N, C-alpha and C positions, 0 to 999 in steps of 0.2 A: 204450207206447201212443203212437200217432201223434198229434202235436200236443198231447201231454200237458203239456209244459213251456210251450208257448204259451198254453194254456188257463189254466194257473196264473198266468202273468204278466198276462194280461188281467184275471183276477180280482183280482190285486194292484193293478192300475191303478184298479179300482173301489173296492177296500177302502180304499186310501190316501186316497180322497176323503172317506170317511165317518169317518176317524179324528179330525180332518182334518189335513192338512199345516200346519205352523206357519210354514214358510219363506215369506218375502215377497220375490219375485224383483225386481220393479220396480213403481213406482206405476201404470204403465199397466194392470196386470192388474185394478186396481180402477177407475181413473178414466177408462178408455176403454170401460167396460162396466157393471159392477154399480153403481157410485156414482151416475151420473146416472139410471139406470133405476130404482133404488130410490127416488130422489127423485120420479120421475114416477109410479110405481105407488103407493107408500105415503105420499108426502108428507113424507118425512123431510128433516131438515136435511142437505144434502150440499154438497160443493164441486165446482163445475162448472169444468173446465179449459177452455182456449182452444178445444179441438176441438169442444166442445158449446156454444159461443157461438152462439145462434140467429140472430144477425145475419150470421154467416158460418160456418155449420155445416160442419165439416171432417171429420166422421166419419159415414158412412152408418149408418142405424139398423137395417138388415135383420138382420145377425148379432147385434148386441147385443139386439135384440128377441127373436130366436130363442133365445139362450142365457141371457138374464137376464130380459127382459120377460115372456116366456111363463111360466117357472117362478114369477116373482114374482106375476104375475096369478093363477095357479092357487093359490099360497099365500095370497094375500089373500082369494080366494073361499072357500077352506076355513076360513080364520080367521073370516070373517064368518058362516059356518055353525056356528061353534064346534066344528069338528072337529079343529082343530090350533091350537097357540099359536105365534105368530111369535117366533123367537129369533135371536140373532146367528149361532148355529151353522147354522140353516137358511138364512139369508141367504148364508152362505159356501158351504155344501155344494151346494145345488140348482143354481146356475149352473155349478159345477165338474162336477157330474154330467152336465149337458147337454154340456159340453165333451168329456167322456170319450166320450159317445155319438157326437159328431161325429168324434172322433179315430178311431173304428172304420172310417171311410171310408178312412183311410190304410192300415190293415191290409188291407182288401178290395182296394185298388188294388195294393198290393205283392204280394198273393197272385195276382191275375189277371195282372199284368205278368210275374211269374215263370213262370207256366204258359205264357204266350204265347211268351216268350223261351227256353223250355226250361231254366230255372233250377230249383233246388230251393226250392219255396215255404216249406217248413217252416223251413229254416235262416234264410231272410230274415225270416220272421215272428218267429222267436226272437230275432234280433239287434235288430230294431226294438222289439219289446215289452220287451226287457231294457234298452234304453237309457234313461238318465235324462231324455232329451228326451221320450220317450213317458210315462214314469212321473211326471214333474214338470211340464214345460212344457206338455204336451198336456192336462193337467188344470186349467190355469189359464185365466182369462178374458182372454187376450191375443187380438189379431187375428192374431198370427203362426202359431199352430197351425191357424187357419182357412185361412190362406194356404198352409200346408203341405198341408192336406187337398185344397184346390182344385188345387194343383200336381200332387199325386199323381193326381187324377182326370183332369187334362189329359194327363199322360203315359200313363195307361191308354187314353184315347180314341185318342191318336196311335199307340201301339204296337199296339193291337188292330186298328185299321183299316189299318195299314201293316205288318202282320206279314210279308207276303211279300217286303218289301224288307229287313226287319231279320233274318229267320231263314231261312237257306238251306234248312234241312230242310223248312220250310213250303212253299217253292217246289217242292222235290222232291216233296213229298206232293201238291201241287196238280197237278203234271205227271202223277203216277201216277193221280190221280183223273180227270183229263181223258182219259187213255188208257183207263182202265177204263170210263168212260162211253161212249167211242167203240166200244170192244170190245163193250159191252153192247148198243149200238144195232145193231151188225152182227149179233150172234147173234140178236137179236129179229127182225130183218128176215129172216134166213135161215130162222128157224123159221116165220115167217108165209108165206114164199114156197115152202115145201116142198111144198105141195099142188099148185102149178102146175108143179113140175119144178125140178130142181136147177140146171140151166143158167140158167133164167129168173131164179131167185132170186139167183144170183151176179151176173147182169147188173144187177139192181135194186140189189143191195147196193153195187156199185161206183159206180153213179150217185149213190146217196144219200150215200155216203162222200165222193165228190168235191164234192157240193153242200155238205156239212157243212164240209169243209176250207176252202171259199171264204168261208163265213159266219163261221167262227171268227176271233177277234181275238187279237192278241198284246199282253200287258201285262207289262212288265219282263222281256221275253224268253221268256215262257211262253205257249203257245197256250191260250186260255181258251174254254170252251164258253159258249153263251148263258146257261145256268143259272148258271155261275160268275160271269159278268159281271153278271148281275142280282143275285146275292147280294152281290157286292162293292159294287155301286152302292147297294144298300139300306143296307149297313153304313157306307158313306161318307156318305150322307145323314144317318143317325142320328148318326154321330160329329160331323158338322158342326153339327147342331142343339145337341148337348150341349156341344160346344166353345164355341159362342156363349154359352150359359148360364154355363159355368164361367169363361170369360174376363171376362164382365161382372160376375159375382158377386165374383170375385177382385179385379178392379180397383177396385170400389167398397169392398171390404173393406180392401185395401192397394194403393196405386198401383204398388208395386214388383212386383206380380204380373206386370205387363207385361214386366219384365226377365227373370223366370223363364220366362215362356211364349214369349219371342221365338224361340229356336231350335226348340223342338218345333213351334211353329206354322208357321214357315217350312218345316220338313221336311214337315209335313202338307200345306201348300198346294201345294208343288211336285209332290206325288204321285210318279209314276214318271218325271218329266221329267229328262233328263240333259243338256240343252243349252238355250240361249236361242233357241228357235224360236217360230214363230207358234203351233204346237200346244201348246208348253209354257206360253206366256202365256195361251192359252185355258183350259188346265187350271187354272192358278192363279186366274184370274177365276171359273171355275166353282166351285172349291172355296171361294173367299172368299164367294161368294153363299150357299153352304150354311150359313155361320155366321150370316148376318144374321137369320133368323127367331128363333132362340133368343136372340140378343143384344138385338133390339128388344123382345121379349116381357118380358124382365126389366128392361130399361132403364126401361120405363114404370113398373114396380112400384117400383123404387128412387127414381125422380124424384118420384113421387106421395107415397111414404112419407116421404121426407126433407123435401119441401116442406110437407107437412101438419105435421110435427114442428116445423119452423122457423117455422111460422105465415105463410109467404109465399103459401100457396095456400088459398083459401077452400073449405072442404069442401062448400059449397052447390052447387058446380059439378057434383057427383055426384048431387045429389038434386033440383035445380031446373033444369029444361031452359031456362026463360026466362032465368034468371041466367047459365047457361052460354053461351047465344047472345049475350047482351049483352056478355059479357067475352071472347068468342072473338076475340082480336086479339093484337097484338104485346105488349101489356102483360101478358097472361097468360103468354106465354113468358118475359118478363123476371122474372116472379115464381117461376119454377121454380128450386129450389135444387139445384145440382150439387155435392155434397160433395167429390168428388175434385178438382174444379177449385179449390175454396177451399183445399184442402190443398196443392195444387201452388203456388198463389199465395203461401201462407204460407212454404213452404220455399224459394221463389226469393229470399226476402229473407235475405241472409247474416247480418244481425243476429239474426234469429229462430233460425237454426241455431246461432249462437254461444251463445245462451241454453241450448240443450240439450247443448252440448258438441262440441268439434272434436277429431277423432282423426286420427292418421296414416293415409294411404290403405292401408297394409299391415296394419292392425289385423285385418281380417277373415281374411286369409290366415295370418298368423303368430301371432295370439292367439286370436281367437274360434273359428275352425274347429278348431284342436287342442283347445281347451277343451271343445268339444261332442263330438268323436268322434276323439280322437287315434289310436287303433288303425286306423281307416279311412283317416285322412290318411296314415299311414305306408305303408299298402298302395298308395294312389294315387301317392305320391311314388316308391315303389319301382318301380311299373310305368312311370312316366314316365322314370325314369333308366335303366331296362332297355333303352330304345331305343338308347342309346349303347354298351351293352356287349354285347348279344346280339340285336340287332334282326334279324339274318339267320339266327338259330338256328332251323332247321326243326323241332326237337324240342320247342320251347316250345309251350304251349297257346295259346288264343285271346288276342289282344292288341288294342290299339286299331288296329293296322295290318292285322290279319288278320280281324277280326270287325266286321261292320257294326253289330251291336247294341251291342257294347262301345264303339265309337267314338261312336255316338249318345248313349249314357248318359254317356260321358265329357264330351261337349260340353254335354249338359244340366246337368252339374255346373259345368264350368269357365266357360261363357259367362255365366250369371247372376252367378257369384262375381266375375268380372272387372268386369261392369257395375256391380254394387252397390258395389264397392270404389272406384268413382269419386266417391262421395258422402262428405263428410267426417265425418258423424255415423254411427258404426259401433258397434252393439251386437250381442252374440252371438245374440240371439233373431231378429235380422233374417235370418239365413242358415240357420235350421233347415230350410227346404224343400230346401236343397241337399244335405241328408243322404240324401234318397231315392235319387238315382242311386248314391251311394256304397254304401248298403246293398245295392242290387241287384247292384252290381259285386263287392263284396269280402266279403260275408257268409261265403263259403266259407273265406276266409283267416283269419277271426277265430272260426272254429268248430272244435270237436273232431270227430273222425270220427263220433261219435254224433249230431252235429247240434246239440249244446249249445254255447253260447258258451264261448270259451276263457278262461283266467285273466286275461290283460291286459284283455280287454273287460269282464269281470265286475268287476274291481277298479276300473277307471276309472269305470264307471257307478255302482258303489256309492258311490264318493267324490262323484260329482255329485249323487246322491240325498241323501246326508247334508248336503252343503254347501247346495244350493239348496232341497231339500225340507224341511229341518229347521232349519239353523243361520242361514242368511242372513236378517238382520232378523227372526229367528224369534220375538223377544219381543213384537213389535208387536201381533199379534192377541190373545194372552193378556192383554197390558196393557190393551187397549181393553175387553176383557171385564170386567176389574177396575174400570176407570174407570166403566163403566156401572153397576156395583154401587154405587160411591161416590155418583154423582149421582142414583141412583134411590132412595137411602135416604130414609125419611120425614123431612121437615125438622122440626127442633126449634126452636121459637120463631120460625117463619117461614121462607120460602124462602131458599135460599143461592145466591149467584152463584159458580160454579166457573170457574176459569181454568186451562187446561192448556197449558203451554208445551212444545212438542216441539223438542228440540235435538239436532242431528246424527243425525236419524232420517229414514226415508222418510216421505212424506206420510201422515198417519193417515186411513184410509178412514172417514169420519164416519157412513156409513149403518149401520155395525156398532154404533154407539151408540144407534141407533133413537130419535133425538131429533125432537120435533115441529118442523117447519120454521117455525112461527109463534113466533119468539123463541128458537129452539133450546132448548126446554124439555124436561126429563125429567119422569117421573112425580113428582107431589108439588109441581110448580111450580118446581123448581130450574132456574135458567138456567145454560147451559153455553157457554163460549167456548173455541175452539180457536185457539192461536197457533202457527203453524209457522215456526220460525226456520231450518229447514233446516241448512246448514253454516256459519252465522254464527260470528263470533269470540266470545271470552269477554266482551268489553266489551259487545257487543250483547245478550248474554244478561243480564248484570247490569243493564244499563240498562232492559231490558224488565221484568225482575222488580221492580226498584225502582219503576218507574212504576206497576205493578199494585198493589204493596203500599202505596204512598203515596197512592193515590187514596182519597178520602173517600166511601165507598159509602153508599147509603141502606139497603142490606140487608147481611146477613152475607156475607163474601167469603172464599174459600179459594183459594190459588194453589199449583199443583203444577208440577213440571218432570219431563219424561221424557227420559232421556239414556242412552247406552250406558255400561256399567260401565267401559269403557276410559278414560272421562273422569271417573271418580269422584273423583280427587284434587282437581279443581276444586271439588267440592261438600263436601269434607272440611275445607276451611280455615275457620277462624272469621272472622266478619265483624262489623263494627261496625253493620251495618244489618240484614242478613237471613242466617239460617242455613238449611241444607238438611238436613232430617231424612229419612232413608231409610224409606220406607213398605213397599216390597216390591220384590223382584227377579223378573224373568221370563226364563226361558231354555228351551232354549239360544238365544243371540242372538249373531250375529257381524256387525259392521259392517266391511266391507272398507275403508271410508273412514277408519275409526278402529280399526285392529286392536288387540286387547288384548295387554297384557304377560302372558305365560303364568304367571309366578310373581311377582306384585307384592309388594313388601316395605314399603310405606309405612304410616305410622301415622295413623289418622283421629282428629284431635283432637276434633272435634265429637261423634262417636259412637265411642268406643274399641271397643265390642263388634263393630263392623263393620270393624275394621282388618285388612287382609290380613296384616299383620306377625304376627298372633297366630293365623292360620288354619292348619289342616292342609292337606296337598297337595290333597286331594279338594275341600275347601271353596274353596280358592283358584281351582282350575280352574272350578268351578261359578260362582263369583262373577265371574270374568273374562269368561266367556261368558254374560252376562246383560244385560238392559235394566232400568234402575232407575227407580223412581217416587219422587220426592222431594216432600216437603211443605215449602213455604217458611214459615219461622217468623220473625216479626219480633223483632229483639233489643230487649229492654226495658232501658233504662239507668236505674239508680237515681240519683236526684238527691241529692247530698250537701248538707245544709243549710249555708248560709254562717254563719260564726262572727260573733257580735255583738261589736262593739268595746266 
């Protein structure tokens, strides 16, 4: 069945959202989207990162509002009507479901681009849909999959409106259509003139044909009829409008979209220009003006939305005409919040970049890109190196040197990769949009004759799905679910103050605890405090725990520590102050910062029953790949009565 495998893979993309995936790729998947929006909609206790500092808002609210704000608002409305009960699972699933729906625009773009460029659409859809980028990254509430979708739509607009430059067969077909139209005009004229005589008809036909030849124009070396010129102009105007929208949306979502769109946009702006002449400059200016309407329309939407969210714009200007006229001055413009500019200002400070991590400039090319799509990278490198071995071989198929479309896609991949690599903070998800040209170029090389992905592609992406979809920090979400059960238990003898110390884990998304923002209270009046020590050393951990345990509270207090099992030996040692009692393990969990020992052999003095030394192989592996929740127990020392003299 045609597209049968693709339909199955799309269904798997949706199904894995509902399971849901336990893997936790990066804190940004929560803290740049669901975490702040859950606080806004439900009033939960949340942690707002620097991007959502309203005094210098650095993230535009359009896409977070679309993917999290809208589902959360609907969920809240249904809850108030008592049609549904809000649960952490729904808070996790609904935004991811919205992301999957958004990701389908990538599938659509790949399909349409493949048709225009005379590629096999089914193979390219199968390769994209079977990639772990589609199955895992595109189901998470990152800004990067949105950037990937916008980049795909930009490529579609450019390819569709410039197909006669990219596909020689399209130019041939156009020439044939023009000749057919001219032939049809002649036949129609001959038929109409038959009543007045054959000679007279021939004379009129010749005059009409000569007139038509003078009125026709040449574009890219092909003579076009008025009908074709009108059709191409309409397509160009439409493409310009949508390009303006996509460029603006993409830039406000992630400023790096400008680096991805640079080459496709220059290609589109120049049109059929082949030299730096007055007519070429006129063409570029004309095309640039076509982008302006779409860009301005959505610019207003973003500026108003972000300014209202940041509180710098008074909403009365939209309802009170007198108030608007009083404040229609430069002060009003100064109150406009431009989130991308705030983000650029933040990143221009080298100290801020150092906080997030400095990487070698070659990380994207030699680490991140192979990690995302190694088989496609091998294909690209093979084609590049083939220039030096068989560049003059006439028997070879289309290459970067012989095919305009392949050269275009190759530059759409290499140019943004080169530009993004200039920045020192480099994470794999930053370059997932660059996969689109690679998928379009090399899907045939990683596919079987049947059109299904080959073994290397399947194995590589299964590994990625297991690593990032299940194992990577995979114990965090189940652990938070258990933490919520602990703090929501009915208090015995009065409310309890709970303290949870997260050690060598990613930041815990607090909205999944569903705590009231007023004092971070759970049901029953219990207060909850989250302490994130990130990658601090052991001394910092013990100092923090001692401080919490030695504090003289007015209410009952319980202290817990959450840490990967790879650090369990720290918590097994007996202490003269506090011991750590294992409450529960959550898995699978893999911390790449603290990789586990596959077969640990230590003895746990504090709790012998959890000693890996006495576990079987299966239990050792399960324990090694887990996230542990420990309860801190204060050591009580018995006082020995002194002897009387």
